[in-house]
MARMIMI-453272 format. One record per residue (C-alpha): x, y, z; residue in one letter. Coordinates in pm, 1 decimal. Example, Ala and Ser with C-alpha at 12.3 -4.5 7.8 and 13.67 -1.06 7.14 Angstrom:
BEGIN
        xx        yy        zz  aa
    1230.0    -450.0     780.0   A
    1367.0    -106.0     714.0   S
***
This chain:
BEGIN
        xx        yy        zz  aa
    4724.2    7659.8   21850.8   M
    4552.6    7993.0   21949.8   N
    4612.4    8349.8   21809.9   N
    4844.1    8459.8   22086.0   E
    5081.9    8154.3   22033.5   K
    5079.8    8203.9   21654.2   L
    5160.9    8573.8   21697.5   Q
    5463.2    8495.1   21912.1   N
    5580.2    8233.3   21670.4   L
    5556.6    8491.8   21372.8   V
    5730.2    8724.0   21564.9   R
    6002.8    8498.2   21656.4   K
    6055.1    8371.8   21332.3   E
    6047.9    8720.5   21139.0   W
    6166.7    8933.8   21403.2   N
    5839.6    9125.6   21368.2   I
    5943.4    9315.4   21710.9   G
    6199.8    9535.5   21526.4   I
    5891.9    9622.7   21261.6   L
    5674.5    9708.4   21550.3   E
    5937.9    9928.4   21735.8   K
    5991.0   10122.4   21413.1   T
    5636.1   10168.5   21351.8   M
    5603.5   10274.3   21706.9   G
    5863.7   10531.2   21648.5   I
    5685.6   10635.2   21321.6   V
    5366.4   10717.9   21494.1   R
    5544.8   10927.0   21736.6   S
    5636.5   11152.1   21468.7   F
    5472.9   11474.6   21389.7   S
    5255.6   11517.0   21062.6   L
    5581.0   11696.5   20912.7   T
    5799.6   11428.2   21036.3   E
    5579.3   11139.3   20904.0   K
    5559.1   11323.8   20565.7   T
    5939.2   11354.7   20557.0   L
    5961.5   11000.2   20637.0   F
    5754.3   10869.8   20369.5   V
    5934.8   11098.7   20103.3   L
    6243.5   10960.7   20198.5   F
    6140.6   10602.2   20201.3   S
    6019.9   10651.4   19854.4   L
    6364.0   10791.5   19735.5   V
    6537.3   10521.5   19898.3   F
    6345.3   10269.0   19721.4   I
    6340.5   10446.7   19367.1   V
    6727.4   10485.7   19407.9   S
    6750.4   10116.6   19489.0   G
    6538.6    9994.3   19201.5   L
    6735.2   10246.2   18945.4   S
    7051.9   10078.1   19104.0   L
    6929.8    9763.0   19036.8   L
    6817.9    9840.7   18688.2   Y
    7151.1    9973.7   18590.4   S
    7324.8    9682.1   18728.7   V
    7100.7    9473.7   18532.5   N
    7137.3    9670.1   18214.7   K
    7526.4    9678.6   18240.7   S
    7492.5    9304.2   18188.9   F
    7242.1    9312.4   17895.6   L
    7311.8    9352.9   17535.5   T
    7079.7    9438.3   17220.0   E
    7063.3    9153.2   16968.6   V
    6841.4    9110.0   16671.9   P
    6507.2    8942.6   16704.9   D
    6262.6    8805.4   16476.6   Y
    5962.3    9019.6   16330.9   G
    5910.4    9337.3   16125.9   G
    5811.5    9401.9   15758.2   T
    6006.0    9581.1   15478.1   L
    5822.4    9678.4   15177.7   T
    6036.7    9768.0   14866.5   E
    5939.7    9921.0   14523.3   G
    6067.4    9762.8   14213.6   I
    6034.0    9869.2   13846.4   I
    5871.9    9632.8   13592.7   G
    5665.9    9320.0   13656.6   S
    5842.4    8993.5   13703.4   P
    5792.7    8736.6   13429.7   R
    6021.4    8482.1   13497.9   F
    6091.3    8407.3   13872.5   I
    6325.9    8132.1   13753.8   N
    6690.4    8104.4   13785.3   P
    6711.9    7970.0   13427.5   L
    6490.6    8211.6   13261.6   L
    6542.4    8537.5   13453.3   S
    6667.0    8851.6   13252.3   T
    6528.5    9176.4   13381.5   S
    6592.0    9320.4   13740.6   D
    6268.3    9257.0   13849.4   A
    6287.9    8877.8   13767.4   D
    6643.6    8864.0   13945.4   K
    6526.8    9045.5   14263.5   D
    6234.4    8791.5   14344.6   L
    6481.0    8512.0   14223.4   T
    6738.8    8626.0   14460.1   A
    6489.7    8610.6   14754.0   L
    6320.2    8283.8   14654.7   V
    6592.3    8057.8   14547.4   Y
    6895.2    7910.5   14692.5   S
    7211.8    7750.4   14486.1   G
    7512.9    7513.6   14583.2   L
    7723.9    7817.3   14695.0   L
    7625.1    8157.9   14786.2   K
    7833.7    8494.1   14754.9   A
    7881.5    8724.0   15056.4   N
    7892.1    9116.7   15025.0   E
    8264.8    9070.2   14931.5   E
    8189.4    8836.6   14649.5   G
    8346.8    8539.0   14855.3   E
    8178.6    8212.0   14815.7   L
    8068.2    7990.5   15088.5   S
    7833.4    7665.0   15112.1   P
    7475.7    7738.5   15081.1   D
    7272.3    7388.4   15032.1   I
    7625.8    7247.8   14968.8   A
    7808.3    7104.9   15292.7   E
    8151.8    7138.6   15132.5   S
    8309.7    7140.8   14781.6   Y
    8648.6    7093.5   14616.6   S
    8831.2    7160.8   14302.8   V
    9094.8    6943.7   14136.8   S
    9444.1    7104.4   14098.9   D
    9401.4    7105.1   13699.9   D
    9076.7    7307.6   13752.7   G
    8859.4    7035.1   13563.8   L
    8683.7    6847.1   13833.9   L
    8461.1    7000.0   14089.3   Y
    8308.3    6795.6   14364.2   T
    8006.0    6908.2   14593.5   F
    7859.7    6736.0   14875.5   K
    7504.7    6892.5   14965.8   I
    7345.2    6880.0   15314.7   R
    7100.0    6638.3   15413.2   D
    6849.3    6884.5   15598.4   D
    6728.5    7108.2   15316.8   I
    6363.5    7118.4   15190.2   S
    6198.5    7343.8   14933.6   F
    5943.8    7567.4   15052.1   H
    5633.1    7310.8   14998.2   D
    5807.8    7088.8   15251.5   G
    5971.7    6827.1   14991.4   V
    6333.7    6735.7   15082.0   K
    6603.3    6888.9   14829.9   L
    6811.1    6606.0   14691.3   T
    7101.8    6563.3   14440.2   I
    6844.9    6490.8   14176.8   D
    6725.7    6848.5   14189.2   D
    7065.2    7009.7   14136.5   V
    7143.5    6751.3   13850.6   I
    6795.5    6842.7   13702.2   F
    6840.3    7212.0   13726.3   T
    7176.2    7196.1   13558.7   I
    7071.5    6973.4   13289.8   E
    6762.1    7200.5   13209.5   K
    7050.5    7498.7   13193.0   A
    7206.6    7286.7   12925.2   Q
    6889.4    7199.9   12719.4   D
    6939.4    7410.9   12410.7   S
    6562.5    7390.1   12322.1   S
    6506.2    7580.8   12654.9   L
    6725.9    7869.6   12539.3   K
    6828.0    7976.3   12893.2   S
    7057.2    8269.4   12926.5   P
    7258.6    8027.7   13149.8   R
    7312.6    7770.4   12874.5   E
    7624.2    7903.8   12778.8   I
    7783.3    7896.6   13111.8   S
    7706.6    7520.8   13161.3   W
    7785.9    7423.6   12808.3   S
    8015.5    7125.3   12797.8   G
    7999.9    7042.5   13169.5   V
    7963.1    6693.7   13226.8   R
    7744.2    6627.9   13566.1   V
    7768.1    6287.3   13741.1   E
    7593.8    6173.7   14054.3   K
    7817.0    5986.5   14287.6   I
    7598.5    5894.0   14559.3   D
    7287.0    6029.2   14736.9   E
    7478.5    6349.0   14867.5   N
    7765.9    6384.4   14607.1   T
    7781.7    6497.2   14258.8   L
    8065.6    6604.5   14024.1   T
    8100.0    6879.3   13757.6   L
    8364.4    6783.0   13489.9   T
    8497.0    7061.6   13241.2   L
    8650.4    7014.2   12921.3   K
    8895.8    7276.4   12980.9   Q
    8969.4    7469.3   13283.1   A
    8757.3    7772.0   13350.0   Y
    8855.1    7966.1   13622.1   S
    8517.4    8182.1   13678.2   P
    8316.1    7869.7   13654.2   F
    8273.0    7828.2   14009.4   I
    8052.0    8140.7   14012.8   Q
    7801.6    7924.2   13835.9   N
    7764.2    7703.8   14138.7   A
    7548.4    7998.4   14297.8   T
    7260.0    7911.7   14028.5   L
    6932.4    7863.7   14199.8   G
    6799.8    7523.5   14226.2   I
    6457.7    7407.7   14073.9   L
    6240.9    7140.8   14252.0   P
    6234.9    6859.3   14015.3   K
    5911.8    6723.1   14154.5   H
    5726.7    7042.3   14000.4   I
    5908.1    7086.2   13704.5   W
    6003.0    6716.3   13551.3   K
    5677.9    6712.4   13361.9   D
    5713.7    7055.9   13196.0   V
    5828.3    7048.4   12846.3   T
    6093.7    7284.6   12714.2   S
    5813.3    7457.4   12498.7   D
    5583.6    7491.2   12801.1   E
    5867.1    7583.7   13032.2   F
    5846.2    7972.9   12977.6   P
    5461.3    7981.0   13031.3   F
    5453.1    7751.3   13347.9   S
    5254.1    7929.2   13620.6   Q
    5564.0    7826.1   13845.3   F
    5762.0    8113.2   13689.4   N
    5535.9    8377.1   13874.4   L
    5427.9    8127.7   14173.0   K
    5797.5    7972.9   14234.2   P
    5904.0    7734.7   14486.1   V
    6245.0    7741.9   14613.4   G
    6476.1    7689.0   14886.1   S
    6576.7    8021.3   14954.6   G
    6533.4    8282.4   15247.6   P
    6169.6    8388.1   15174.1   Y
    5863.5    8202.5   14999.4   K
    5596.8    8329.6   14833.3   I
    5274.0    8392.0   15077.5   E
    5032.6    8580.0   14842.7   S
    5046.0    8773.2   14507.7   I
    4821.7    9077.2   14413.3   S
    4764.8    9151.6   14048.4   Y
    4670.1    9442.9   13844.7   S
    4389.4    9478.2   13618.3   G
    4565.8    9375.4   13323.0   T
    4692.5    9044.3   13518.0   G
    5031.4    9130.9   13572.9   L
    5166.1    9070.4   13934.8   P
    5175.9    9379.8   14121.4   R
    5267.4    9273.4   14476.6   E
    5440.5    8986.5   14613.4   Y
    5412.9    8890.7   14992.7   K
    5701.3    8686.3   15107.7   L
    5742.5    8548.6   15467.1   T
    6047.5    8405.4   15594.1   S
    6157.6    8066.1   15534.2   F
    6223.4    7907.8   15878.7   K
    6424.3    7603.9   15742.3   K
    6633.9    7806.2   15523.7   Y
    6990.8    7671.1   15489.2   S
    7162.2    7968.9   15650.9   Q
    6900.8    7994.9   15920.1   G
    6575.7    8178.5   15962.5   R
    6571.9    8521.9   15844.6   P
    6512.7    8791.5   16121.4   Y
    6298.5    9002.8   15899.6   I
    5960.6    8832.9   15907.0   T
    5809.4    8973.9   15593.0   N
    5920.8    9120.8   15265.6   I
    5645.2    9301.7   15030.0   N
    5758.0    9365.9   14693.9   I
    5549.3    9609.1   14498.6   K
    5606.3    9641.7   14110.5   S
    5557.1    9958.6   13932.2   F
    5550.6   10046.9   13542.9   L
    5827.4   10309.2   13558.0   N
    6062.7   10525.9   13782.6   E
    5820.0   10798.2   13811.1   R
    5538.2   10558.8   13965.1   E
    5821.0   10409.1   14205.4   V
    5923.3   10750.0   14335.8   N
    5572.5   10857.2   14401.5   D
    5497.8   10567.5   14594.2   A
    5815.2   10622.4   14811.2   Y
    5736.0   10973.0   14865.2   K
    5356.0   10896.5   14965.1   N
    5468.3   10617.5   15202.3   G
    5356.9   10338.9   14999.4   D
    5688.3   10184.3   14988.8   I
    5986.1   10207.8   15230.9   E
    6277.7   10115.0   15004.6   S
    6373.7   10158.0   14629.8   L
    6710.0   10047.7   14442.8   N
    6871.0   10179.1   14145.6   S
    6794.4   10533.2   14237.3   V
    6857.7   10798.2   13991.9   S
    7113.5   11044.2   14116.0   P
    6891.5   11314.8   13968.2   K
    6617.4   11203.4   14168.9   Q
    6802.5   11130.1   14493.3   L
    6768.1   11482.0   14645.7   P
    6394.4   11494.2   14608.7   S
    6350.1   11141.8   14767.5   L
    6569.4   11216.7   15084.8   K
    6342.2   11289.6   15405.9   N
    6584.8   11220.5   15690.6   G
    6452.2   10874.8   15758.2   S
    6645.7   10685.6   15517.5   E
    6983.6   10525.7   15473.5   Q
    7141.8   10622.0   15133.3   V
    7379.3   10329.3   15040.8   M
    7614.2   10378.2   14740.1   V
    7790.7   10055.0   14581.2   S
    8010.5   10006.4   14294.2   T
    7845.8    9846.0   14023.6   L
    8033.7    9641.2   13787.6   P
    7797.7    9717.1   13495.9   R
    7916.9    9875.4   13196.5   I
    7677.7   10113.5   12964.8   F
    7719.6   10195.5   12598.0   G
    7564.2   10211.9   12270.0   V
    7595.3    9861.6   12109.4   F
    7588.8    9848.6   11718.6   F
    7385.1    9598.9   11528.1   N
    7571.7    9606.6   11186.5   Q
    7317.6    9304.4   11087.7   N
    7045.0    9558.5   11068.0   V
    7184.5    9887.3   11008.6   S
    7393.0    9902.0   10693.3   S
    7525.8   10246.5   10757.2   V
    7702.2   10115.2   11088.9   L
    7881.3    9876.0   10875.8   L
    8134.6   10162.8   10788.2   N
    8385.3   10154.1   11034.5   K
    8458.0   10528.2   11000.3   E
    8091.2   10593.2   11111.8   V
    8154.9   10404.9   11408.3   R
    8474.2   10574.8   11508.6   Q
    8312.5   10926.1   11435.7   A
    8011.2   10818.0   11678.5   L
    8274.5   10744.8   11942.9   D
    8482.7   11047.4   11910.8   V
    8192.1   11295.4   11908.5   A
    8027.4   11117.9   12227.5   A
    8069.6   11364.3   12528.2   N
    8101.0   11091.1   12784.6   K
    8185.4   11306.8   13081.0   Q
    7865.9   11496.9   13026.4   A
    7678.9   11189.8   13054.9   L
    7861.0   11124.5   13410.0   V
    7815.6   11476.9   13534.3   D
    7466.4   11586.1   13368.9   D
    7273.9   11269.9   13398.3   I
    7446.7   11060.1   13672.1   L
    7519.4   11352.5   13883.4   G
    7887.0   11241.8   13940.0   G
    7776.8   10883.4   14078.5   Y
    7965.3   10698.0   13800.8   G
    8298.5   10705.9   13605.9   Q
    8353.5   10738.0   13214.8   V
    8480.4   10419.2   13041.6   I
    8610.6   10359.2   12697.6   N
    8643.0   10010.5   12684.2   S
    8389.3    9684.6   12789.0   P
    8613.3    9633.5   13118.9   V
    8481.1    9788.0   13435.0   P
    8613.5   10062.4   13588.6   T
    8791.8    9885.3   13881.7   E
    9069.8    9792.1   13652.2   T
    9367.8    9993.7   13563.7   V
    9301.7    9939.7   13194.2   L
    9083.3   10217.6   13115.5   N
    9206.9   10567.5   12994.6   T
    8912.4   10804.0   13029.5   A
    8895.4   11099.3   12834.9   T
    8637.0   11385.0   12786.8   T
    8512.4   11541.5   12458.1   T
    8390.2   11900.9   12342.3   S
    8326.0   12093.1   12036.5   Q
    8662.5   12028.2   11926.2   E
    8590.0   11643.7   11929.4   N
    8277.5   11699.4   11705.8   I
    8476.0   11866.5   11445.0   E
    8740.0   11592.7   11476.8   K
    8450.9   11343.2   11417.6   A
    8331.5   11534.3   11113.2   K
    8683.9   11531.2   10968.3   A
    8701.3   11142.6   10995.0   I
    8386.6   11149.9   10798.2   L
    8499.1   11371.5   10519.3   V
    8833.0   11208.8   10494.2   K
    8642.1   10887.5   10415.1   N
    8418.2   11053.3   10156.2   G
    8117.0   11178.3   10343.3   W
    7954.2   11498.9   10266.8   K
    7690.6   11709.8   10445.9   Q
    7363.3   11768.9   10258.2   N
    7156.2   12082.5   10309.6   D
    7019.8   11967.2   10602.6   A
    7362.1   11910.2   10757.0   G
    7321.0   11523.8   10746.3   I
    7603.0   11340.0   10627.5   F
    7559.2   11124.4   10301.3   E
    7798.7   10894.3   10096.4   K
    7743.8   10757.3    9753.8   K
    7842.0   10383.0    9742.6   D
    7782.6   10076.1    9520.2   K
    7379.7   10061.4    9656.1   K
    7322.8   10437.1    9587.5   G
    7350.3   10708.8    9864.9   N
    7417.8   10602.8   10212.4   A
    7278.9   10838.8   10482.3   R
    7393.3   10847.8   10816.5   L
    7096.4   10784.3   10985.5   S
    7008.0   10520.7   11249.0   F
    6781.1   10467.9   11577.1   S
    6868.0   10400.3   11913.8   I
    6652.6   10155.7   12119.2   S
    6654.8   10170.3   12494.1   T
    6467.3   10131.2   12811.4   G
    6244.4   10359.5   12998.5   N
    6461.1   10430.0   13311.8   A
    6523.2   10803.8   13343.0   T
    6889.9   10773.4   13329.0   E
    6869.5   10552.8   13018.1   L
    6643.1   10801.6   12843.1   K
    6845.8   11120.9   12903.6   E
    7150.4   10942.1   12807.6   A
    6997.7   10855.3   12480.4   A
    6871.6   11210.3   12408.2   L
    7213.0   11364.1   12514.2   L
    7389.8   11130.9   12268.4   L
    7121.8   11202.2   12012.9   Q
    7196.4   11583.9   12059.3   S
    7562.8   11525.3   12020.1   Q
    7559.8   11309.7   11708.7   W
    7292.3   11524.6   11556.8   Q
    7533.2   11823.4   11621.9   E
    7811.8   11613.7   11426.4   M
    7592.2   11561.0   11111.6   G
    7393.5   11237.2   11192.7   A
    7025.4   11167.4   11180.1   E
    6922.9   10992.6   11500.4   V
    6578.6   10856.5   11641.4   E
    6544.0   10751.9   11991.5   V
    6314.9   10459.1   12069.9   K
    6211.3   10393.5   12438.0   V
    6052.2   10079.5   12543.7   F
    5927.3    9940.4   12863.7   E
    6210.3    9727.4   13001.3   I
    6017.5    9404.0   12974.5   G
    5927.4    9482.3   12631.7   D
    6272.2    9595.9   12547.6   L
    6418.5    9271.7   12669.7   N
    6142.3    9037.6   12486.4   Q
    6058.1    9203.0   12184.2   N
    6365.8    9416.7   12105.4   V
    6687.5    9247.7   12239.8   I
    6580.3    8890.5   12220.7   K
    6493.0    8897.7   11834.8   P
    6796.2    9146.4   11784.3   R
    6555.7    9411.0   11624.1   K
    6744.1    9750.0   11667.5   Y
    7013.8    9948.8   11481.4   D
    7155.3   10044.7   11816.3   A
    7092.9    9974.4   12152.8   L
    7180.4   10178.9   12465.8   L
    7201.3    9918.2   12723.1   F
    7411.3    9802.4   13037.9   G
    7605.9    9483.2   13071.3   E
    7666.1    9331.9   13407.1   I
    8040.8    9203.0   13379.6   V
    8044.1    9092.3   13739.9   G
    8344.1    9056.1   13986.8   R
    8503.4    8761.6   13807.3   D
    8548.4    8987.8   13488.1   M
    8430.1    8702.8   13261.7   D
    8357.4    8886.3   12954.1   L
    8301.0    8586.8   12724.9   Y
    7918.5    8578.0   12744.8   P
    7904.5    8932.9   12620.6   F
    8167.1    8927.3   12328.6   W
    8238.8    8571.6   12228.1   H
    8093.3    8513.1   11892.5   S
    7887.1    8220.8   12014.7   S
    7656.2    8442.8   12198.8   G
    7541.7    8638.8   11899.7   R
    7209.5    8520.5   11874.8   N
    6937.3    8474.2   12175.0   S
    6982.0    8374.5   12433.9   P
    7344.7    8472.7   12403.4   G
    7435.1    8807.6   12563.6   L
    7649.1    8934.0   12267.2   N
    7422.3    9228.9   12187.2   I
    7680.2    9395.0   11949.9   A
    7665.9    9105.5   11736.2   M
    8041.9    9118.6   11745.5   Y
    8242.6    8845.6   11595.1   A
    8651.8    8846.8   11581.5   N
    8840.9    8515.2   11572.4   V
    9131.6    8669.2   11759.7   K
    8906.8    8837.4   12026.5   S
    8742.4    8463.3   12063.9   D
    9058.1    8303.5   12123.4   R
    9162.9    8556.8   12397.3   I
    8836.1    8532.7   12562.5   L
    8880.0    8162.9   12583.2   E
    9228.8    8208.8   12730.6   N
    9103.1    8430.2   12998.7   I
    8878.5    8151.6   13123.2   R
    9133.3    7910.0   13145.5   K
    9392.1    8124.6   13337.8   T
    9411.5    8149.8   13699.4   S
    9690.2    8384.0   13702.4   S
    9595.1    8755.7   13778.5   D
    9883.0    8910.2   13592.8   S
    9817.7    8676.4   13283.1   E
    9435.8    8781.5   13295.9   K
    9512.2    9136.6   13309.0   E
    9767.7    9119.6   13008.4   K
    9486.4    8914.9   12814.6   L
    9229.1    9180.7   12883.0   L
    9446.1    9471.1   12761.9   K
    9479.9    9246.8   12446.4   D
    9117.0    9216.7   12404.1   F
    9076.4    9590.5   12460.9   E
    9287.1    9650.5   12171.9   K
    9081.3    9416.4   11950.0   E
    8765.5    9622.1   12057.5   I
    8915.2    9942.8   12000.3   A
    9033.8    9863.8   11654.2   N
    8676.3    9740.6   11580.1   D
    8452.2    9984.3   11749.8   I
    8171.9    9746.0   11790.0   P
    8018.0    9987.9   12051.9   A
    8056.1   10330.9   12180.3   V
    8117.9   10280.7   12575.9   F
    8009.8   10541.0   12791.1   T
    7996.9   10503.3   13179.9   Y
    7984.1   10265.8   13476.9   S
    7745.0   10382.4   13710.9   P
    7726.8   10349.0   14087.8   H
    7427.2   10165.2   14257.0   F
    7214.6   10380.2   14484.9   I
    6997.5   10204.7   14739.1   Y
    6761.9   10369.2   14968.3   I
    6647.1   10186.6   15277.0   V
    6472.4   10293.0   15595.8   P
    6677.1   10344.8   15922.8   Q
    6469.3   10064.6   16105.3   K
    6651.7    9813.5   15896.3   V
    6990.1    9726.1   16026.4   R
    7298.5    9536.8   15932.1   N
    7250.6    9610.9   15561.4   V
    7581.3    9618.5   15377.9   S
    7609.6    9580.9   15001.9   L
    7972.4    9562.9   14912.1   G
    8021.7    9544.5   14530.3   I
    7679.9    9474.0   14367.2   V
    7718.3    9289.0   14026.2   S
    7346.5    9323.1   13946.3   S
    7072.6    9495.5   14172.8   P
    6934.0    9174.8   14289.8   G
    7294.5    9098.0   14475.8   E
    7174.5    9371.3   14732.8   R
    6996.2    9081.8   14905.5   F
    7304.2    8851.0   14952.0   V
    7293.8    8867.2   15337.4   N
    6922.2    8972.8   15362.5   I
    6878.9    8686.7   15615.8   S
    7103.8    8868.7   15865.5   K
    6901.4    9206.4   15816.5   W
    6686.2    9287.2   16118.4   Y
    6432.2    9539.6   16240.2   I
    6340.4    9402.5   16567.6   E
    6542.4    9372.6   16869.9   T
    6571.9    9226.6   17218.2   S
    6794.8    9256.5   17531.6   N
    6957.1    8953.0   17661.5   V
    7242.3    8895.3   17930.9   W
    7581.1    8912.7   17742.6   E
    7645.8    8549.6   17859.1   I
    7366.9    8414.7   17648.8   F
    7439.1    8631.0   17356.7   N
    7455.8    8354.1   17063.5   K
    7617.0    8616.2   16842.8   N
    7924.6    8620.0   17038.6   N
***
């Protein structure tokens, strides 16, 4: 085929003749006409492309995508990234990221299956049956089985391990039904028990040969292997050998699906000043349990400030086994009357909290908060005078007893968080004005837990108790928890209170539970084992780049991570019909 035939064929097939005619017309244009033609053509093309883009965009939707890094600061170095041993907030933060349990809670506190496939509870509330999924593995690739679940529960029950979770699992019989099913049998009904199913599961193949004596010292307390949303990628250490930064990466085989945020970096700091400075300097992007007083100085316009109700009560818990002066009921009563609790909320919490007068969180209708003033100081003095106390030349109350002169003198131990220190100092000034001699002892939080609270070495302890959504006060006030690892830091013992707490655990009736709680409050009000002060709010700063963060009610700071697998930084655009989130 010659060139002429080829050209004719192309013209026939593509109608090139029209193009040639058009070009001929254009060639006949003047320079000005050609310029205008080109400009109009460009406008037409751009308009067409814009229209095409707009049409396409109208069918697109923005969806979460994988990627991004969040760097968060915490106070204190983790010691036990272990669901059986974790006590400090630093421990619990990492534990929440690394481990998963049979069930998990959402922001509203509702429980749903995690590594469990399904569960059921018998009508009498004594038998719990769990079926676990067959496709769950630990971060090291080893399959998670029923045996791992049973191993974890039995270790929690091991009294030689002295786990803080022991009391929650005491008397529970665990039985393997088949390779995917186990039952938990209770001796008596206990309505909040189901919350225990959120306990993180340990890998038996790692821990089985570790004795109870060796358990607290295992390297896997700091280099944990779990099945949770994030796994440990690397650890950086300080000059003293303590972990300073954990770099975690998303676990692609997590039971709830691969988390969107690829990397979570957790940096630990010694105190609040250090973590706040790090935030201001841009070394970290988020921090939790923010002090209300520090909040204004931390705001820079690039953050989300999230505030949540925190079912945690703070108070001064009296250890009458150590301080003989606190054995006197009139002393404890006077200290309670003289405490200006509203000043604590206003001056120290900046209004981010509520006054309390009992161990029951503020969400109940059981509390009747009161304020105090100089008049209350005088009332407190009158209580002491009525019971034989007299002020000496220094203004300190004294009383003659069988052992000689009793002096109203004691110490308050607390942690080094700003709010705790300032609360202790404010109470100190109020009680000194009343006529007490009060020393404030401040400890690094890890030191406080390990060397003060655990051995019960304190006269009085300014501390917080995480009551939780289920309102289970048993671990904190039942006499069985007076000694470590129990959580009864007031060393409180009252037979009637014990019985009430046991009955609260049994009942599933909200009205009956409320009645029993009121009865318990009356016993506490009569015995005065502590001065209850306030219930704070939880303040969390997170960068605006992180989306889909929601807190709900946070029982402990670590619960801010309950839906972290759904948080995201990166996004992509997809056609609406392909949006899997619909």
